[in-house]
N, C-alpha and C positions, 0 to 999 in steps of 0.2 A: 492642523496639523495634519500633513497628507500620511494617508496610511499609504505604508511599504510594502510590498508586495512580495516574497520569499523570491529570489531568483533560481532556478536548476541550470545548475551546475554539474560538471563531472564529478564534483564531491560528494553534492544530496543526492545525486540518480544513482550512487552508485547505494545508497540506503533501505533501496527500495530492491524487490526480486517477484520475479511473477514465478507462484507456485499454482499446479493443479491438482486438482482434490481425485478420487480412484474411478469417477466419473469425468473426468477429462475438465471439469469447471474450472476457470481459471482464475484466479483471486492475484492481486497484485498488494503486495503487502512489506512492512518495515521490515527491514533484518533481524531488529530488535525486537520483534513481537512473533517473531516465528516459534514451532514448537515441533515435538515429535508429533506426525501429521496423526499418528495414532492416537493420542490425547486429544487434539485439537476439539474444541467444545463450540457449541454455535454461539460463545460470546465470545471465544478468540475471532469466529467467522468474523464479525459484525467488525472489530477493528480492519478489518481490510479491505481493499478494493475491488470492485470487480471488472476491473478492465484498467488499463492504462490511461484509457483518457478522463476513468470517472477520476482517478488519484492525478493528474496534473489538474482538472476542473478545481478538487478540494485544496490543491495548492496553492492557486495562481486567487482561491476565494479567501487566500488567510489574511 
């Protein structure tokens, strides 16, 4: 059985957002994972990607 890779469409692309922490570091996060930045824990940050390229690699690898 051939593994089906997800396609990035306008619909799926809107499920992610780029956010910056106070130091200016960017993260690509799923909208569903977003929280008030003042309450973001290190565990929350682990569910985010460091950049768009990393997020795309993860999606393509599914």
